[in-house]
C-alpha positions in Angstrom: 11.0 20.9 -9.6 13.2 18.2 -8.1 14.8 19.3 -4.9 17.7 17.3 -3.5 17.4 18.5 0.1 17.6 16.4 3.2 14.5 17.6 5.2 10.9 18.1 3.9 10.4 21.2 6.0 6.9 21.5 7.5 5.7 18.5 5.5 4.7 15.2 7.0 3.3 11.8 5.8 -0.4 11.9 6.9 -2.2 8.9 8.2 -4.3 7.1 5.7 -7.5 7.9 7.6 -6.9 11.7 7.3 -9.2 13.5 4.8 -8.4 12.5 1.2 -8.7 14.3 -2.1 -8.3 11.3 -4.4 -7.1 7.7 -4.8 -4.5 7.0 -7.6 -4.7 3.7 -9.4 -3.0 2.3 -12.6 -5.1 0.3 -14.9 -3.8 -3.2 -15.7 -3.5 -3.9 -19.4 -0.5 -6.1 -20.1 -1.3 -9.7 -21.0 2.4 -10.6 -20.5 1.8 -10.0 -16.7 -1.7 -11.2 -16.1 -1.9 -13.8 -18.9 -5.3 -15.6 -18.8 -6.4 -13.6 -15.8 -6.3 -10.1 -17.4 -10.1 -9.8 -18.0 -10.8 -11.1 -14.4 -8.3 -8.7 -12.9 -9.7 -5.7 -14.9 -13.1 -6.6 -13.5 -11.6 -6.6 -10.0 -10.0 -3.2 -10.6 -13.3 -1.8 -11.9 -15.1 -3.1 -8.8 -12.5 -1.4 -6.6 -12.7 1.8 -8.5 -16.5 1.7 -8.4 -16.5 1.5 -4.6 -13.9 4.2 -4.3 -15.9 6.5 -6.5 -18.7 6.6 -4.0 -16.4 8.3 -1.5 -13.4 9.8 -3.3 -12.2 11.2 -6.5 -10.2 8.7 -8.6 -7.0 9.5 -10.6 -6.9 6.6 -13.1 -3.6 6.1 -15.0 -4.2 4.3 -18.3 -3.6 4.2 -22.1 -5.8 6.7 -24.0 -6.6 4.0 -26.5 -8.3 2.0 -23.7 -10.4 4.7 -22.2 -13.7 3.7 -23.9 -13.4 0.1 -22.9 -12.5 1.1 -19.3 -15.5 3.4 -19.1 -17.8 0.6 -20.3 -16.4 -1.7 -17.7 -16.8 1.0 -15.0 -20.4 1.5 -16.0 -21.0 -2.2 -15.7 -19.9 -1.9 -12.1 -22.0 1.3 -11.5 -19.0 3.6 -10.9 -19.5 7.3 -10.5 -17.6 8.3 -13.6 -18.1 12.0 -12.8 -15.3 11.8 -10.2 -12.9 9.7 -12.3 -10.0 11.7 -13.8 -8.0 10.0 -16.6 -4.2 10.4 -16.8 -2.6 8.9 -19.9 0.7 7.2 -19.4 2.3 3.9 -20.3 3.3 1.8 -17.3 5.3 -1.4 -16.7 2.9 -2.8 -14.1 -0.1 -1.8 -12.1 0.9 -1.9 -8.4 0.3 1.8 -7.7 1.1 1.7 -4.0 4.7 1.1 -4.8 5.2 3.0 -8.1 3.3 6.1 -7.0 5.1 8.7 -4.8 4.3 9.1 -1.2 2.1 12.2 -0.7 3.0 14.7 2.0 0.9 17.4 3.7 2.1 20.8 4.9 1.4 21.4 8.6 1.2 25.2 8.1 -0.9 25.7 4.9 -2.2 22.1 4.1 -0.6 22.2 0.7 0.8 18.9 -0.6 4.1 17.6 -2.0 5.4 14.2 -2.9 8.4 12.0 -2.1 10.1 10.1 -5.0 11.6 7.1 -3.4 13.1 5.5 -6.5 11.7 2.2 -7.7 13.6 -0.8 -8.9 10.9 -3.4 -9.2 11.2 -4.8 -5.7 14.9 -5.5 -6.0 15.4 -5.9 -9.8 12.9 -8.8 -9.9 10.7 -7.8 -12.9 12.2 -6.0 -15.8 11.6 -3.4 -17.2 10.6 -0.8 -14.6 11.7 2.5 -16.0 8.1 3.6 -16.8 7.0 2.8 -13.3 9.9 4.7 -11.9 9.0 7.8 -13.9 5.5 8.0 -12.3 6.5 10.4 -9.5 7.9 12.9 -12.0 4.7 12.5 -14.1 2.5 13.3 -11.1 4.7 16.3 -10.1 4.2 17.7 -13.5 0.4 17.0 -13.7 -0.4 18.4 -10.2 2.3 21.1 -10.3 3.5 20.3 -6.8 6.9 20.0 -5.1 8.8 16.7 -5.5 11.4 15.6 -2.9 13.9 13.1 -4.3 15.0 10.5 -1.7 18.4 8.8 -2.1 17.1 5.3 -1.3 15.1 2.6 -3.0 11.7 2.3 -1.3 8.1 1.4 -2.1 4.9 2.9 -0.7 3.9 -0.5 0.7 7.1 -0.6 2.7 6.2 2.3 5.1 3.2 2.8 7.3 2.5 6.1 9.1 0.3 7.0 12.1 0.4 10.6 10.9 2.0 11.9 14.1 5.3 10.4 15.3 5.6 6.8 14.1 6.6 5.0 10.9 6.5 1.2 10.7 8.7 -0.7 8.2 10.6 -4.0 7.8 14.3 -4.8 7.7 13.7 -7.5 5.0 12.8 -4.8 2.5 14.8 -1.6 3.2 17.9 -3.4 4.4 17.9 -5.9 1.6 21.0 -6.0 -0.6 18.7 -5.8 -3.7 17.7 -2.2 -2.7 20.1 -0.2 -0.5 23.4 -2.1 0.0 25.3 1.1 0.4 23.3 2.4 3.4 23.3 1.3 7.0 20.1 0.8 9.1 20.9 4.0 10.9 21.3 6.0 7.7 18.0 4.6 6.2 16.2 5.3 9.4 17.3 8.9 9.2 16.4 9.3 5.5 12.9 7.9 6.1 12.4 10.3 9.0 13.7 13.3 7.0 11.5 12.5 4.0 8.3 11.8 5.9 8.5 14.4 8.6 7.9 11.6 11.1 10.5 11.3 13.9 10.5 7.6 15.0 10.8 4.5 12.8 9.9 1.1 14.3 11.6 -1.8 12.4 10.0 -5.2 12.2 12.1 -8.1 10.9 10.2 -10.1 8.3 7.1 -9.9 6.2 4.9 -12.8 4.9 6.4 -15.8 3.2 5.8 -15.7 -0.6 5.7 -11.9 -0.8 7.5 -10.8 -4.0 8.2 -7.5 -2.3 10.4 -9.3 0.2 8.0 -8.4 3.0 6.0 -5.2 2.9 4.7 -3.8 6.1 1.2 -3.2 4.6 0.6 -7.0 4.7 1.4 -7.4 8.4 0.9 -4.2 10.4 -1.4 -1.2 9.8 -2.3 1.8 12.0 -6.1 2.3 12.4 -5.7 5.3 14.7 -2.8 7.3 16.1 -2.3 5.0 19.0 -3.7 1.7 17.6 -2.5 -0.8 15.0 -3.8 -4.0 13.5 -1.3 -6.8 13.3 -1.5 -9.9 11.1 -1.2 -13.0 13.3 -1.5 -16.8 13.3 -1.7 -19.0 16.3 -1.1 -22.1 14.2 2.4 -23.5 14.4 1.7 -25.3 11.2 1.3 -22.0 9.3 4.5 -21.2 7.4 4.3 -17.6 8.7 4.1 -18.6 12.4 7.7 -17.9 13.3 7.9 -14.6 11.4 4.6 -13.4 12.9 5.6 -14.3 16.4 9.0 -12.5 16.1 7.3 -9.4 14.9 4.8 -9.4 17.7 7.6 -9.7 20.2 9.4 -6.7 18.6 6.3 -4.6 18.9 5.7 -5.5 22.5 9.3 -4.7 23.5 9.6 -1.5 21.4 10.1 1.6 23.5 8.3 3.7 20.8 5.3 1.5 21.0 5.3 1.5 24.8 5.9 5.2 25.1 3.0 6.0 22.7 0.7 3.5 24.4 0.0 1.8 21.1 -2.9 -0.6 21.3 -2.2 -3.8 19.2 -5.3 -5.6 17.8 -4.8 -9.1 16.4 -6.0 -9.6 12.8 -5.8 -13.4 12.1 -4.5 -14.5 8.7 -6.8 -16.5 6.4 -6.1 -20.1 5.9 -3.0 -20.5 3.7 -3.6 -20.0 0.0 -1.2 -21.5 -2.5 -0.3 -20.5 -6.0 -2.4 -22.1 -8.7 0.5 -23.0 -10.9 2.9 -23.9 -8.0 0.7 -25.8 -5.5 3.5 -25.8 -2.8 4.2 -22.1 -3.1 2.3 -20.1 -0.5 1.1 -16.6 -1.4 0.9 -13.6 1.0 -2.9 -13.6 1.6 -3.8 -11.3 4.5 -6.5 -8.9 5.7 -4.2 -6.0 6.6 -3.9 -5.0 2.9 -7.1 -2.8 3.1 -7.6 0.7 1.8 -9.0 3.5 3.9 -11.0 6.0 1.9 -13.3 8.9 3.1 -16.0 7.2 5.2 -15.2 3.7 4.2 -12.6 0.9 4.4 -12.3 -1.5 1.4 -10.9 -4.8 2.6 -9.8 -8.1 0.9 -11.7 -11.3 1.2 -10.7 -14.8 0.1 -13.7 -17.1 -0.2 -13.2 -18.2 3.4 -16.5 -17.1 4.9 -15.7 -17.7 8.6 -12.3 -16.0 8.3 -13.5 -13.2 6.0 -16.4 -12.5 8.4 -14.1 -12.5 11.4 -11.7 -10.1 9.7 -14.6 -7.8 8.7 -15.9 -7.7 12.2 -12.4 -6.8 13.7 -11.8 -4.1 11.1 -15.4 -2.7 11.6 -14.7 -2.4 15.4 -11.6 -0.4 14.5 -13.4 1.9 12.1 -16.9 2.3 13.7 -17.8 5.4 11.7 -16.8 4.0 8.3 -18.6 1.5 6.0 -16.7 -1.8 5.6 -16.6 -3.1 2.0 -15.2 -6.6 1.4 -13.9 -7.4 -2.1 -13.0 -10.9 -3.3 -9.2 -10.8 -3.9 -8.7 -14.5 -4.6 -7.5 -13.8 -8.2 -5.6 -10.6 -7.4 -3.6 -12.3 -4.6 -2.3 -14.9 -7.1 0.0 -12.1 -8.3 0.9 -11.2 -4.8 -1.2 -8.1 -3.9 -4.6 -6.9 -2.8 -6.5 -3.6 -2.3 -3.8 -1.5 -0.7 -1.2 -2.7 -3.2 -3.1 -1.3 -6.2 -3.9 2.1 -4.8 -2.3 5.3 -3.3 -4.1 8.0 -1.5 -3.7 11.8 -2.1 -4.5 13.9 0.9 -7.0 16.7 0.9 -5.5 20.2 0.3 
């Protein structure tokens, strides 16, 4: 059902807080990726799925041969298995935000469709990725919905929508030579708009240092309402991210789109720097912006830093007063570069 057209007529990329049908997540199973941490990471995923299952349906991509073990682990975490739907497919990795398509919603009849952005493992970094890249077509077939094929390389974590008229992204990802060397910024801007149904794209420069994705937006800036966003910040000039964060803040304050839409910017301080266990001088992209909004709750990362974790929870709680805030320890997950938002993708309610 692939359609090579330029504009997704009547469809738009909804904001994450809009009503959801399900959350998609790919089960981690490759020891070659997670090594000694696989069992710990599977427990982390089971914990996340358990919390999601209290509010949303879950579409769990996994190997059929592992279903019994997964169900046992989900039971150990008190998941509501009645809302978990299993989809059997081999995958290369388990970062569902980036391998899953972006879901769109129709303004007229509330039907859904998907955008297939093309995936090349964050700029040809981790081979193979053909199974991950085939996920949008798999979902198209399973859900029997329309799939729009975009002409650029992009990942779900690279774009953030307020559901109305603004998309946030970063130059360090979409303008990177390892993704779209044949397209100009103006061309990519137009393609994003045409495939999300959102008119304006605001471009930040850089993401967090140590981010294997080259700098996804979902680690630094997230909308929490149509006219409000949370921005990862640090006021410490000793923090390796200080300059990048400062530059992004300046871009937002000067942006005509941000001014015209009267976007409120709420500061969300980074945790204290966390370094890679096997490379003690290599900083990893720990942040609190990588949260997942589900129906009536927000699942947020925590990093064994009580003061910072509590402060982040309080800030996010103020932004989502009608939703339960659920912190989950991501200290092991972040060692591989991602957190709650990275491992999930929301499907809007029909």
